[in-house]
N, C-alpha and C positions, 0 to 999 in steps of 0.2 A: 649217739642221736643228736643232731645241732639243735642249741634253743631255738623257738620260734620267735622268730624277731619283729614281728606283725603287731603293729601294734594294737590295741584289744579295743577300742573305738571304730577299728575301719572293720572287725570283722563282729560285731553286736548286728543282730536280725535287726532291720530295722520291722517298725510296726506295720501291718498293711493299712495304706488307708481305704476308707469305706468307699466304693464307687456308687455315687448316683444313679438312676434310670435313665434318667434325661439326660447324662456323660454317653453315656450305652447308644442310646438314641440317636444321638448327635454322632457320634463318630459311626454308627454302621449309616446312617445319609451321607456323610461323606465318601464311606467305602464305595457306597450305591452311586453316586454321583461320577465316584472316579472311575471305576466300569464301565459307566454311561458314556464317561468320556473318549476309552481307551477302543468299544467299539465302534463308536463315531470315526472315530480316528484310521477306518480302513481297516477291521477286522471282523467282517460277514460275519466268518465263521464261526466268531462268539455272540452272536445274536440270538443262536437260540437257546444256547446257555443263559443269556441274562433273561429272558423272557421267561423262561423256567426257573427262575429266582422267584417268581409270583405262589408256584407251588408249595416251593420251601417256608415262604412266609404265611401262606394259608396252614401248611404244616403246623406252623412254630406258635400262631397263633392258640389255633385250636387247641394246643397242649396248655400253653398260656391259662385260656379259658378252664378246660378241666381241673388246673391246679387254685384258681380263683373258687371255682366251684366245690370243690374239695374242701376237709377238714383243714386246717381250721380257722378258715377263713369263709366257707360256706356263701358266699355274694349270690342273690339272686339273680336269676335270668332276666327280670326288669331293671336292678341296678346293672349287669351287665350289656343291657340293650341301653340302657341309657349313655353308657361311654360310649358306645359305639358309632350312636345317633340313628340306630336303626328299632323296630317294632320287636318285640318280646317274642315274637312269634319269626322273625327273621335267624333272630340271635340264636336263640333254641335252636333251631334247623340246621344252620351253617354249621354248626361250633358242636350240638349237641352229639349224642350217641349216631351211630350210621344207618342205624331205622330211621330216627329222625329226620336226617338231612334226605332221604330219598322218598321220603312218605309224600302226600297232598300236607300243604298248609295247614294248621287244625283252625284256622276259620274260615274254610271253606267246607271242613269234615262238621264243625258246629253246627253253622247255621245252614247246611243243607239246603232245602228248598227255597228257605226261607232269605237267602245270599240277596245282599244291597247290594246295588248298584257301588255303592262308596266302598264297600269292600273288597268288591272287586278290581275296585279300582287300586286302594293301597296293595292288594295284593299284590297284583299286576305289576306294577311299580316295583315294589319290593324285591321281587321275583326275575325282572326285567335283565336281560346279558348284559346292555350297554351296547356301544357302537363306539370306539370295536367293540366287538363282543368279548369277554373275558374267557378263559379257557375252561372257568368254574359258574355256577348259580352263585351269583350274590347274595342270595335271598336264603339257598337250602346246603346250598356245596354241592350241588348237583355236578358232575363232573360229565360237559356235551361232548356225545360221540363225533365224528367229521360230518360236517356237513348239517350238525342240530345245532338249532339256535333254544330251544323251550325244555326248561326242567317239567317234570309232573307236572307238576303245579300251571305252570302255567301254557301247557300243553289243552291244560283243564277249562283254565280262564279265560283263553282270547277268544274264542270262538261265542263265549256267552256273552264277554262283556264286549263284545264288539256289536254282537246284535243286540244288545239291551241299551247302549251308551248313550242314546237320547233320553232315555228316562230321567236321568240327574244328572244335565250342560255344566255344574257346577262344580262338581266331583271329578269328571271327565279334564274338567277343565284343568285339574291339578297336576297330569299326565306331564309331562316333559314333552318338548315338539319334536323331539326322538320317539317319544315312546308313542306316541298320537300315530308319527307317521309310521310306526310299526305297529301299532294294534290295524290300522284303517286298509293297512297292504298299500302305502304310496310311498313307501322309503325302499331305494333300489336296493341296501346292503343286505336286507333281510334274507334268508333264506327262502325260497317257496316251499310250500308244507301243505300236504293236504289235508283239508279242512270236512270230508266229504259225508260226514255224521259222527253220532256219538256212537258209532258201535267200531270206531277207530281205537283202539288205545294207545294212547303217547307211549314215542318210544320212551326207553328206560320205565316206565311207569310200575307202581306195585299192580297185581292181578285185581282188587278195588276201586284203581282207579277210571276204569270203562265201565263199572257202577256206578257211580257218582257223577262220569260224565254224561252218563244217558236220564240218571234224576235230573240232574241242573237242565235237559234239553225238556224238559216235559212240559213246556210252557203255553204251547198252541202257535206259536208263533211260526213264521215263515221261513223255511230255509237258510241258513246263510248265504247269501250271494256270491 
């Protein structure tokens, strides 16, 4: 057997250099920008795959949140929501268990008939799909069906807030121009939706949604025009 003539210093294993999370973040951003440039250079067939990355990112974020929520870290929903810049309820419904993501916002169920316009405004803003609309509700993670622009929560809030908006002009003024136009029906991009009455269950809602919808509508006011 021939003698190993390779210098020992060249075969010694190098110590692994710790990689900071910020370096992963910068690397991922560079990859994403490079991907977008390749698509913009004429690869129209790759456009759908590029958009699909948003779903992958959402799933990865959900896994990250689950890890932060579990032991040994046990971060609260308040702490996670603060980092995400959203309300506690929005963070919990979007990244919590599946049953939480497709239920009505707890701010509605807790308030019931006494729900304020300010609360309706905040819930509507948290669950608004945006323009252009995302594939999932930014507030609860509900995946929109084709032609659908409301999650179960906003399907419940929209007609009620539209009718009661003049009760608190200051609260309604917190909506962005796009959100306000969508609320009162002047935007051209929102899918027209039947709002005939409280007996109509919002698409994708849980069975109890129409019951709350009926309770919230017992205001004695004129029907929505």
